C-alpha positions in Angstrom: -0.2 -0.2 -0.2 1.4 2.9 -0.8 0.4 6.7 1.2 0.5 9.6 -1.6 0.1 12.0 0.8 0.7 12.4 4.7 -2.4 12.7 6.7 -4.7 11.7 9.4 -7.7 9.7 8.9 -10.3 11.7 6.8 -7.5 14.2 5.6 -6.3 14.4 2.2 -4.6 11.0 2.4 -4.9 8.7 -0.8 -3.9 5.5 -0.2 -2.9 3.2 -3.4 -3.1 -0.2 -3.9 -2.0 -2.6 -7.0 -0.6 -5.7 -8.5 0.0 -6.4 -12.1 -3.8 -6.4 -13.1 -5.8 -4.1 -10.7 -5.2 -0.9 -9.4 -7.1 0.5 -6.3 -7.3 4.0 -4.9 -9.2 5.0 -1.6 -9.4 8.7 -0.9 -11.7 11.2 1.0 -14.5 12.5 0.2 -14.7 15.2 2.8 -11.9 17.4 4.5 -11.5 16.5 8.1 -13.6 14.5 10.1 -12.9 15.5 13.5 -16.4 17.2 14.2 -18.3 14.3 12.1 -16.2 11.5 14.4 -17.7 13.8 17.4 -21.4 14.3 16.3 -21.2 10.1 15.2 -19.5 9.0 18.8 -22.3 11.4 20.4 -25.2 10.8 18.6 -24.5 7.4 16.4 -25.6 6.6 12.9 -23.9 6.6 9.4 -21.4 8.0 7.3 -19.7 8.0 4.0 -16.1 9.2 4.3 -14.1 7.8 1.3 -14.7 7.0 -1.9 -12.4 4.1 -3.8 -11.3 4.0 -7.7 -10.9 0.5 -9.1 -9.0 0.0 -12.5 -7.2 -1.9 -14.8 -3.8 -1.5 -14.6 -3.6 -1.5 -19.0 -6.6 0.6 -18.9 -9.3 -2.2 -20.3 -12.8 -2.1 -19.5 -13.6 -4.2 -16.4 -16.9 -6.6 -16.2 -19.4 -6.3 -13.9 -18.2 -9.7 -12.6 -14.6 -8.7 -11.8 -15.6 -5.5 -10.0 -18.4 -7.3 -7.6 -15.2 -9.9 -6.6 -12.8 -6.8 -5.9 -15.6 -5.1 -4.4 -16.8 -8.1 -2.0 -12.5 -8.6 -1.3 -12.7 -5.1 -0.1 -15.6 -5.0 1.8 -13.6 -8.0 4.0 -10.8 -6.1 4.3 -12.2 -2.9 5.5 -14.1 -5.3 7.8 -10.7 -6.4 9.1 -9.1 -3.2 9.2 -12.2 -1.5 11.3 -13.3 -4.6 13.4 -17.1 -4.3 12.6 -18.6 -4.1 9.2 -17.7 -2.1 6.7 -18.7 -2.8 3.1 -18.4 -0.5 0.0 -22.0 1.1 -0.9 -23.3 3.2 -3.1 -21.4 1.4 -5.8 -21.3 2.1 -9.0 -19.6 1.4 -12.4 -18.6 4.3 -14.9 -16.6 4.4 -18.3 -15.9 7.7 -18.9 -18.7 10.0 -17.5 -21.4 7.6 -18.1 -22.6 5.3 -15.6 -23.3 2.0 -16.8 -24.5 0.0 -13.7 -25.6 1.0 -10.1 -26.0 -0.1 -6.8 -27.3 1.4 -3.8 -27.8 -1.4 -0.9 -25.6 -1.2 1.4 -25.0 -5.1 3.1 -23.6 -5.8 6.5 -24.0 -2.0 7.5 -23.6 -1.3 11.1 -24.2 2.2 13.1 -20.7 3.8 13.4 -19.1 3.1 16.6 -15.5 3.4 18.2 -13.3 0.5 18.3 -10.0 -0.3 19.7 -8.5 -3.5 17.3 
């Protein structure tokens, strides 16, 4: 995993993982999460804080089936790291600027809670 810019959770950091075929980038959707985390700790609830970009290293298009396998694997990884179910949600496949498919489901989602892993 490469950290392209130093920062804290929810800062301006972009994490990039890749192999010979796939490139996965995790990037913040909001700047700074201090106030958001305080609100979640006090009120509970849900928040979408990061986005994910999945692409092929060779620039080829990704099939729907292949993208679902990667998204499921990322869900297992995020759940392991977070210590509670943390699965990508509001997922959509895009070619250029055009959305090709959308999955608005939120499987295995739990309210935010502080975990100490």
